[in-house]
Backbone as a ProteinNet text record, in pm:
[ID]
protein_1_A
[PRIMARY]
MLSFPSAVVFKDTASGQTIRFFPEGEGHKLVWQGGGADKIGTYWFHSNQYGDYLEIAFNYAREETYLFVVLQKEGDVITGFRLKDRAGRETEFRKL
[TERTIARY]
549.7	434.1	479.4	413	445.5	394.8	473.6	430	489.5	425	472	510.8	610	638.7	519.6	497.5	381.2	379.5	270.7	240.4	352.8	429	532.6	469.2	515.9	462.3	549.3	482.4	548.7	507.7	602.3	575.4	595.9	500.6	510.9	627.3	718.4	839	810.3	694.5	664.3	566.3	456.4	349.1	349.5	418.8	419	303.9	215.9	110.1	173.6	103.3	154.8	53.8	106.9	25.3	83.4	-4.7	35.1	-43.3	29.3	-31	-19.6	-124.9	-123.3	-127.4	-58.1	-46.1	-176.4	-172	-288.4	-350.6	-268	-318.4	-397	-384.2	-458.3	-562.5	-603.5	-714.1	-681.1	-553.4	-513.6	-565	-561	-608.7	-501.5	-545.9	-452	-512.3	-423.3	-461.7	-379.3	-446.7	-381.5	-414.9	-312.7	-334.6	-271.3	-340.7	-292.5	-377.2	-339.9	-414.2	-555.1	-579.2	-709.3	-802.9	-776.2	-865.3	-790.2	-822.6	-769.7	-862.2	-802.6	-881.4	-842.5	-942.1	-920.9	-984.5	-913.1	-967.3	-894	-907.8	-840.6	-770.8	-674.8	-598.1	-577.3	-553.8	-522.3	-422.8	-335.2	-243.8	-298.8	-282.9	-317.3	-201.1	-174.1	-67.5	-121.6	-68.2	-95.9	27.8	16.3	132.8	187.1	109.2	152.4	216.9	201.7	263.6	180.2	221.5	152.2	58.7	-58.4	-157.1	-199	-221.4	-269.2	-411.4	-506.3	-645.4	-678.9	-735.7	-769.2	-917.5	-983.2	-1124.2	-1131.6	-1191.3	-1207.2	-1349.4	-1363.2	-1494.4	-1594.4	-1544.5	-1626.8	-1723	-1697.7	-1786.8	-1717.9	-1588.1	-1516.1	-1387.9	-1360.7	-1237	-1149.6	-1019.9	-922.1	-817.8	-770.5	-669.1	-546.7	-430.3	-303.7	-207.2	-131.6	-16.9	83.8	137.6	225.1	364.9	461.9	599.6	687.9	749.3	841.2	970.4	1012	1135.6	1250	1216.9	1320.9	1265.8	1350.6	1313.8	1430.8	1398.2	1496.5	1456.3	1529.4	1487	1359.1	1252.5	1123.8	1026.3	1073.9	986.5	1001.3	888.7	886.6	921.8	1014.8	1050.8	1036.4	1005.8	982.5	901.2	804.7	719.4	662.8	612.3	546.3	405.4	307.8	170.6	138.1	72.7	27.9	-121.1	-202.6	-346.9	-388.8	-516.8	-568.4	-552.3	-543.1	-523.7	-376.5	-287.7	-146.1	-66.4	-132.3	-60.3	22	145.6	235.1	270.2	280.6	317.8	420.5	530.1	638.4	641.2	643.9	645.2	771.1	826.2	943.7	915.6	971.6	957.1	1022.4	951.5	1007.6	1102.9
1397.8	1328.4	1208.4	1096.4	976.3	988.7	936.2	939.5	822.2	790.8	687.1	750.9	693.1	741.9	710.3	791	776.7	643	570	445.6	342.1	338.5	236.8	111.6	-3.8	-131	-183.4	-229.7	-293.6	-439.8	-528.4	-672.3	-732.3	-817.6	-892.5	-989.9	-986.8	-1068.6	-1217.7	-1255.9	-1397.8	-1453.6	-1382.9	-1439	-1392.8	-1284.7	-1231.5	-1136.4	-1109.7	-1010.6	-875.2	-791.5	-658.5	-552	-435.9	-317.4	-202.4	-130.3	-8	106.9	203.7	321.5	438	515.8	636.9	756	864.3	976.3	1054.5	1150.3	1231.7	1295.5	1346.1	1411.3	1318.6	1188.9	1089.2	1017.9	1083.6	1034.6	930.9	915.5	816.7	677.1	642.4	511.2	406	279.3	167.6	48	-36.7	-162.9	-271.1	-366.2	-476.8	-603.4	-666.9	-784.3	-907.6	-1019.9	-1146	-1191.3	-1302.9	-1355	-1397.8	-1431.8	-1482.3	-1380.3	-1250.6	-1149.2	-1017.9	-946.4	-811.6	-715.2	-624	-529.2	-387.3	-305.9	-165.8	-81.8	19.4	101.8	232.8	291.1	415.9	397.5	485	473.2	609	606.8	724.7	684.7	777.6	758	829.3	766.8	825.8	798.3	889.6	871.4	901.5	828.8	859.3	822.2	821.3	795.2	654.2	563	424.5	396.2	486.1	464.4	517.7	481.6	521.2	408.6	446.6	348.8	379.4	272.8	283.9	228.7	313	269.4	253.2	138.6	106.9	79.4	141.3	114.5	51.1	-66.3	-136.4	-120.7	-72.3	-59.5	14.7	99.8	183.6	103.5	-25	-108.1	-166	-184.5	-249.7	-171.9	-150.2	-82.7	-177.8	-166.3	-243	-145.4	-168.2	-82.4	-166.6	-115.1	-184.9	-94.4	-152.8	-82.9	-76	41.1	64.2	94.8	11.5	31.3	53.2	169.1	198.4	121.7	42.7	-34.7	30.5	106	164.9	289.7	392.5	515.9	561.6	629.9	701.2	847.9	925.4	1062.4	1057.6	1124.2	1123.5	1022.4	939.4	847.9	706.4	643	506.6	407.2	315.7	210.8	70.1	60.3	-69.4	-48.7	-139.6	-125.3	-259.6	-263.4	-382.1	-341.1	-426.1	-407	-513.5	-472.7	-567.2	-543.5	-648.4	-631.7	-651.9	-637.1	-646.3	-785.5	-886.9	-1024.2	-1055.5	-960.8	-979	-1033.4	-1057.3	-1106.1	-991.8	-1024.7	-924	-958.6	-854.3	-869.5	-762.7	-802	-709.5	-684.3	-557.2	-517.9	-437.4	-461.8	-388.2	-334.5	-219.9	-158.2	-248.3	-268	-345.2	-260.1
479.2	426.2	344	361.1	286	143.4	49.1	-90.4	-166.2	-276.8	-366.7	-499	-567.4	-702.1	-792.4	-892.5	-979.3	-1052.2	-1032.9	-1105.3	-1100.4	-992.8	-976.4	-917.3	-961.2	-913.5	-799.2	-692.8	-580.4	-581	-551	-554	-416.6	-375.8	-250.8	-265	-170.3	-178.8	-163.2	-108.4	-87.7	-190.7	-213.7	-296.2	-440.6	-468.9	-604.8	-633.4	-535	-554.5	-583.3	-657.8	-687.2	-646.2	-610.5	-582.8	-663.7	-730.7	-801	-738.4	-681.3	-620.7	-718	-727.1	-807.6	-712.2	-742.1	-648.3	-631.2	-537.7	-504	-626.9	-717.3	-837.2	-927.3	-905.2	-982.7	-896.3	-787.3	-706.2	-601	-564.2	-462.5	-497.6	-622.8	-666.6	-646.3	-636.6	-631.7	-703	-751.2	-812.4	-743.6	-677.3	-606.1	-683.7	-741.1	-824.5	-762.2	-777.5	-723.3	-606.8	-550.4	-435.6	-469.7	-596.1	-635.2	-696.4	-676.6	-732.6	-748.5	-852.5	-870.2	-796.8	-719.8	-643	-684.8	-710.6	-746.6	-638	-592.1	-485.2	-470.1	-352.8	-318.2	-183.3	-154.5	-30.1	34.1	165.4	244.6	351.1	387.4	499.3	621.1	737.6	866	960.6	1049.6	1148.1	1287.3	1385.2	1525	1605.7	1737.4	1821.6	1806.1	1746.9	1731.2	1596.5	1500.6	1370.2	1256.1	1136.5	1015.4	972.9	925.2	881.8	739.3	664.7	528.6	527.6	490.7	481.6	334.4	300	161.7	152.5	55.9	28.4	-109.8	-117.2	-243.6	-293.5	-414.6	-478.6	-390.1	-303.1	-216	-128.8	-112.6	-32.4	89.6	82.8	191.6	220.8	347.3	386.4	465.4	444.1	519.2	570	692.1	750.8	782.4	746	766.5	841.4	933.6	988.6	875.1	849.3	735.6	788.7	753.3	799	676.7	670.8	560.8	584.9	487.4	497.3	422.5	317.4	234.2	165.2	155.1	85.6	0.1	-108.9	-189.5	-181.9	-101.1	-73.4	8.2	-40.7	27.4	-32.3	-124.3	-196	-141	-111	-57.4	-167	-136.7	-232.8	-174.3	-47	17.3	143.3	167.5	285.8	327	451	505.9	548.3	516.9	562.8	666.2	774	876.6	896.6	874.4	888.6	1033.6	1059.5	1197	1256.4	1170.9	1217.9	1245.1	1215.2	1240.9	1124.5	1009.8	891.5	831.7	795.7	739.1	596.1	513.4	374.1	341.9	280.3	248.2	97.6	61.1	-79.6	-110.3	-228.2	-277.6	-416.7	-446.5	-578.7	-684	-794.7	-906.1	-986.7
[MASK]
++++++++++++++++++++++++++++++++++++++++++++++++++++++++++++++++++++++++++++++++++++++++++++++++

């Protein structure tokens, strides 16, 4: 099962945007800052034969789905990943 370390900040290597994921015990919350607006929401992982997907709901009004590619792990904990949206834009995040 994919997991994030508790309240660790990940930074986009190109734009400087940050994402902070909170674990299941804290409601699968996330805070995405930068890119013109701070977004607060929740996240879920889904897997199928094509890969792992990260679904994000912001303010319970809008959902976004990203192809989620793990780039780096320490044990079972994710420390680097890439998100690819439906339009094909990719964003790479690394643990600060």
